N, C-alpha and C positions, 0 to 999 in steps of 0.2 A: 490562474483562471484565463489569462489571455493567451496561453500557449496554444498554437494551432496544430503543430506537428506532433504526432504520437511519440516520436523519439524524445522531443523536448518535454512533453508532459510526463513521459515515463521516467526521465532523469529527475524531474522535480518531485515526482511521486516517491522515488527511492530516497531522495534527500530528505523529504518529510518524514518518512518512516525511520530512517537511520537517526535522524535528530531525536525522534521519540525514544528510540532504543538506547541512545547514548546515556540517558538518565540511569540506566542499569549499571553503568560503569563496568562493562564486560567487553573490553575492546576486541578480544579474540573471537568471542561469540558474534559480535556485531560484524566483524570482518568476514566471518563464515557466512552470515546471512547475506551480506553485500555480494560476496562471490557467487553464492547460489542464485540470487536474483539476477545478477549480471549475466551469469552463464545461461540462464533460461530465457532471458529477456528477449533475445532476437526471435525466439520461437513463439513466445506467448504474449508479450506486452502489447504489441500492435494489434494482434487479434482481439485481446481483451478490451483494448481501447475502443475498437470498432463495435464489439459485441455489447459491452456494458455501456459504452459511452463514458463521458467524463462527468456528467451531471450528478449521478448517484454517488460515485466514489468521492467527488468533491464535497457533496453534502455531508457524507460520512466523515470526511476529514475535518470540516468545519465544526461538526458536532463534537468530535473527539477533542479538537483544540479548545473549544469552549468549556468542555468538561474538565480538561486539565487546568484551564485558567481559574476555574472555580475550586480547584484543589481536590476534586473527587476522583482519587486514584482508582478505587475499586470499579466505579462506573466506566472510567477511561479504559481500564483493562478489558472489561466486558465488551465495550464498543469496538475496541481494536480486534479482539478475538472474533467478533461477528463479522467485521470488515474483512479480515483475512479469510475466514471461512467462506464468505460469498465469492471472493476471488478464486479460492481453490475449487469451488463448485463449478465456476465458469471454465477453469482450466480443464478439469476432469470431463466436463460435458463436451468440450471441444475435441477430446480424444475420440469421442464416439462418431464424429463427423467424417 
C-alpha cells in the first residue's frame, strides 16, 4: 500500500499473484506466467498503474485475500478471473490509443 513508484508496486503485484498461483504446485507454469509478465511489464505495467491507479486493484487484492482466508476457493477463483480480465481490458484498450 505504501509503494509510491510504479516499478515497486508492479513488482509487489507480481509477487502477490505468483504467491497465489504457487498453491497450484505447477512450477513450470508459474515460471511461464512470471516470464510473460516480466516480458511485457516494461510496456504495460506503468501505463496500467497510471490508467487504473492502485486503489481498485488493491481493493480487489484485499477482497481476494479475505476470500482465501475464509477458505472459499471457488469465489477466489472467480474474483481472480475478474481481476485478470479487467487488467486485460485495460491493456487491450491501450492498444487503441
